[in-house]
C-alpha positions, -999 to +999 in steps of 0.1 A: +449+412+025+443+448+014+414+452+038+436+444+068+464+467+055+439+495+052+422+491+086+449+510+105+449+539+080+411+540+079+408+539+116+434+567+119+414+588+095+381+580+111+368+614+101+362+600+066+342+571+080+318+587+105+291+566+121+263+583+103+225+579+104+222+599+072+199+591+043+206+566+016+197+590-012+207+623-027+188+645-052+196+673-076+198+699-049+219+679-025+255+670-022+281+651-001+313+668+009+345+658+027+345+689+049+312+681+066+319+643+068+287+635+051+279+600+039+251+578+027+241+546+045+220+519+029+186+513+044+196+481+060+229+495+073+250+471+051+270+497+031+282+533+034+292+558+007+314+588+012+349+603+008+379+585+023+417+589+022+441+560+022+470+583+031+480+593+066+482+629+055+450+629+035+467+641+004+445+620-019+408+617-014+384+592-031+347+586-033+340+550-023+317+524-009+326+502+021+310+478+045+292+497+072+297+490+109+321+460+107+355+459+125+377+457+094+369+487+071+368+473+036+363+494+005+345+476-023+341+503-049+360+535-058+345+561-082+375+582-090+403+556-087+421+572-117+420+607-104+419+615-066+408+648-052+440+666-043+424+700-035+399+697-007+370+698+000+357+673-025+321+674-034+297+648-050+265+661-066+240+653-092+244+676-123+216+690-144+224+666-173+218+636-151+254+627-143+271+622-109+301+645-107+329+650-082+344+685-079+375+695-060+381+725-037+387+748-068+353+737-082+372+718-109+358+685-123+376+654-110+352+626-121+318+621-137+297+591-143+290+578-178+261+594-197+227+582-184+212+554-205+177+570-204+162+605-200+166+618-165+137+638-150+139+666-125+131+642-097+160+619-104+179+606-074+210+585-066+205+558-039+228+534-021+212+500-019+219+472+006+235+452-022+263+478-024+250+491-057+249+529-061+220+535-085+210+567-104+172+564-110+159+584-139+124+587-123+136+591-087+122+558-076+155+545-063+148+512-079+175+491-096+150+478-122+160+480-158+131+504-165+144+529-139+182+527-139+201+554-158+235+545-143+247+521-116+280+514-099+276+477-105+283+483-142+317+498-133+334+475-107+368+482-094+386+453-077+357+436-060+327+415-073+298+415-048+268+392-049+245+402-078+273+419-098+281+407-133+316+399-146+315+399-184+302+417-215+268+433-222+267+436-260+235+456-261+247+482-236+283+482-248+296+476-213+325+454-203+327+445-166+362+435-153+377+436-118+412+451-116+434+450-084+444+481-065+480+492-073+489+488-036+472+486-002+471+524+000+467+531-037+433+524-053+445+532-088+443+503-112+471+477-109+483+453-135+462+422-124+428+419-140+401+392-140+379+393-170+359+374-197+376+368-230+350+365-257+349+340-285+342+302-285+329+291-251+327+315-222+360+316-203+375+339-176+411+348-175+434+363-149+460+387-165+490+405-153+494+431-180+490+411-213+503+378-197+478+352-189+482+338-154+452+316-150+420+306-166+387+293-152+384+268-180+356+270-206+320+269-195+303+236-206+268+244-196+272+230-161+306+240-147+337+261-155+359+231-163+389+245-145+371+248-112+351+215-110+350+217-071+335+252-070+303+241-052+289+253-019+256+251-001+259+288+008+266+301-028+249+298-061+272+304-091+258+313-125+272+318-160+249+333-187+259+328-223+237+344-250+242+366-280+231+397-260+254+392-230+278+368-214+287+370-177+295+352-144+277+361-112+269+346-078+244+349-050+244+340-013+218+319+004+216+339+036+216+376+042+238+372+073+267+359+052+290+386+038+314+375+009+333+392-018+355+382-048+387+402-050+417+405-073+450+407-054+479+426-071+507+412-050+496+376-049+485+376-086+453+358-076+415+360-076+403+354-040+370+348-023+367+361+012+339+354+038+334+374+069+339+350+099+338+363+135+345+399+125+374+391+102+378+381+065+386+345+060+401+334+026+375+309+014+393+299-018+418+314-043+430+307-078+456+298-090+462+276-060+487+250-073+512+247-101+488+230-124+466+261-123+493+281-141+481+290-176+494+265-203+519+250-179+525+220-201+524+237-235+506+226-266+491+191-265+503+185-230+483+184-198+491+188-161+484+158-139+482+164-101+462+133-093+493+116-079+516+128-052+532+156-073+522+177-103+537+165-136+533+174-173+521+145-195+518+144-232+484+135-247+481+100-261+498+099-295+522+127-286+557+130-273+577+159-257+590+185-282+621+189-260+628+158-240+657+176-222+634+204-210+606+180-202+629+159-180+638+191-162+601+196-155+598+225-179+568+217-201+562+250-218+575+237-251+547+211-251+543+180-272+543+170-309+527+141-327+545+108-329+526+100-361+514+125-387+478+127-395+465+113-428+449+147-435+467+179-430+498+163-418+515+154-450+488+130-462+457+134-482+434+108-467+412+120-438+396+085-434+430+072-422+425+094-390+404+087-359+398+099-324+410+089-290+390+100-260+407+115-229+385+117-198+383+138-167+398+168-185+397+205-181+387+216-216+415+232-237+414+270-240+383+276-262+385+313-270+396+304-306+375+273-309+343+271-330+310+263-314+281+245-333+251+245-309+229+223-331+253+195-338+253+160-322+286+144-312+286+122-343+280+151-365+308+169-347+331+139-354+323+140-391+328+178-392+362+174-376+373+146-400+363+167-429+384+197-417+422+190-420+429+217-394+407+201-367+427+188-337+399+178-313+362+181-305+340+179-275+304+185-264+296+222-260+270+216-233+267+187-209+241+201-185+217+176-172+239+147-181+232+152-218+257+161-246+244+189-268+262+210-293+298+208-305+330+227-300+358+221-325+395+231-320+414+239-351+443+253-330+468+239-307+453+224-275+464+245-245+459+246-207+445+211-202+445+194-168+435+160-155+412+158-125+405+128-102+368+134-107+347+134-139+348+168-157+345+162-194+356+140-223+378+154-251+382+136-284+417+139-297+424+134-334+451+109-342+463+089-371+445+056-372+477+036-369+483+054-336+448+045-324+454+009-333+486+009-313+469+025-283+441-001-284+466-029-286+484-016-256+451-013-237+441-048-246+475-060-234+470-043-200+435-055-195+429-093-191+406-108-218+371-118-210+380-155-212+408-150-187+385-130-164+357-156-166+381-185-160+395-168-129+360-159-116+348-195-121+378-210-103+375-186-074+338-192-071+343-230-072+368-228-043+345-205-023+313-226-029+329-260-022+329-257+016+293-245+016+282-275-005+300-300+017+285-284+048+250-285+033+254-322+024+267-331+059+238-312+075+212-329+054+227-363+061+227-356+098+190-345+097+180-377+078+199-398+104+175-383+130+146-394+109+136-360+096+121-351+063+131-321+041+100-301+048+122-272+059+143-272+028+125-242+015+142-222+042+178-216+031+206-225+054+240-208+058+269-229+069+282-221+104+318-210+104+324-203+141+340-235+155+333-227+191+297-221+185+294-253+165+307-274+193+283-258+218+255-262+195+260-299+188+249-308+223+217-288+220+206-297+185+191-330+196+168-311+220+155-287+192+153-310+162+122-293+148+136-257+151+144-243+116+177-225+109+172-193+088+197-180+064+211-145+071+199-132+037+163-142+046+166-124+079+180-093+062+152-093+036+126-097+063+138-068+084+149-045+055+185-050+065+177-042+102+163-008+093+160+016+122+123+020+114+118-017+122+134-016+156+109-023+184+130-027+215+163-035+231+175-056+260+206-068+276+209-095+249+206-071+221+181-051+199+148-065+186+135-059+151+101-065+135+101-083+101+080-102+076+091-135+059+085-143+023+054-163+032+039-133+050+047-146+085+054-117+108+084-122+131+104-105+158+141-109+154+163-106+185+200-101+178+229-109+201+248-076+205+285-080+197+291-059+229+270-083+250+287-105+275+262-132+268+277-158+244+272-191+227+262-210+259+235-185+268+223-184+233+221-223+232+203-224+266+177-199+255+170-217+223+166-250+242+143-235+269+120-215+246+118-244+221+104-267+248+080-240+262+057-239+232+022-228+243-005-208+226-003-181+253+035-178+250+056-160+225+066-188+201+101-193+189+101-199+152+138-205+145+173-191+148+200-177+125+237-184+130+263-168+107+299-165+120+295-141+150+259-132+140+233-150+163+196-142+160+163-156+174+132-154+154+100-152+175+063-150+165+054-113+164+026-103+189+006-072+180-008-067+216+024-048+227+060-043+217+081-075+217+106-061+243+078-062+268+071-098+261+107-109+262+123-085+287+095-067+304+082-066+340+058-095+348+023-084+340-009-096+324-022-084+291-057-088+278-061-099+242-090-090+220-108-121+233-101-113+269-078-143+272-048-142+295-015-141+277+015-151+299+051-145+290+084-152+306+114-130+314+148-146+306+179-134+324+212-154+325+236-149+353+272-143+343 
């Protein structure tokens, strides 16, 4: 990282980075010089401006801005990166015509800011803000508002994008904002690697090395840059503005305590985001970060798929490798060609013989040469594409809010596509209708028909339900043998599948013939799936929940904890005992629920006090609203 490489040099030349309590502003009669080690420090002590030298011998001097009072000295902006001061002392001052100028030791001009965008008064000042922006205010207010700014460093970034800076094009002001890497760690002059907006079609940002494209963010679709679908963070807000007047990318940070910067690195050929953690810069993310991020890796009509264990180039449906030999050697630059010509524009004259095949979860193809129709629906877009023999594909131009608005049409080769494991966007690829029919036939062959699916589901359901039906019939027959009626049939019953519990339960059932068995689904519905808000206590047997049955009966449900050492025998004994001790002053047992390892007792819910007091509490006496004594019992089973 350049900041780390610079730290030793900067610390060795500490004279250029003095700990200064100087002002944050200079006026027409003031200056900053290298000889006096003068600097500006922003009001909040975040940034510092002054002269520095990246050389051990101080042969070259630059005016820059860096973070103030952090361990690793990190320069974020350089004024005269094209022309260093070679004859000291260097001086920065505000000229009479409203420009910031740097003069060398011979009083020769080294650098000057662009002409001010508004008339500069005699009270004009230049101020360093806590945002890192160095602002020339025409009226001397020091504000960075549009009404006051005559020039600002944020319009002329070097290699770093700070929060609030814009990366893009301002058509009205005629300003293009790019970030270009330092030539080397000790050389701030512009390198070959640049990250910038390429205008045309949909907004899209490219990383260049010279004229060669290394990486692209993917087109902006109104919601995300489709080449960075995972670029989301609670600490950052990312924004793309797309309008006739200006198009740009910017970001902001949620907390003032967090320091972050976006940097272009010459050696790595990457755009990198750093966050200050424990006094050092941590690489938060970088692009490109895998082979699929390389620009147009799979050539025309190919896409890169890294959703498996390795990255691989794949031809779009209806296409085949242009060079199978190169393709098999994992060189996909030649891309893919159609397996069947289009009916229109491909040797035929009938556009109606063409159709579209949708590919999902795609990074949109490069869209700088695509055509955008903001007012079209997708169906109108489809018809427009069919009527244009040059059209290769179309997609929604804006999918923000889950809606598809506008249309983007590609009449050029589709480049730089990539498949993601998550939803990104659908792209409609134009193919010959015969090719679409073949793809549909292949899809039907892979997916079982509805009749087959329904038959399999019915057979499986029958096998699963048969044991339940048999158990239900056996249970009813047994109850009738005891002379019972079906007045409890309204309470659903779930077959017991735990054999050990069944054997223990058989000996107790004759003692609790009138005790209903509740289905687990009924208990879940009554307690809102044992919601934490319904929990009213917990004992050695397990937790207790309040609930309400479908008929309005309020109940308290005591669960046997799976960690409890109390098992089926204790459960059976408690049911037998409480069922026999029915009294108006006792908590009444309403029923139980048995489902595999799930065992639950349903008690009458008492409003006088929490149920755990009634079941597990210390013996006491409670007065009801009618001053009647309410007795309860405390059940404990010895191991």
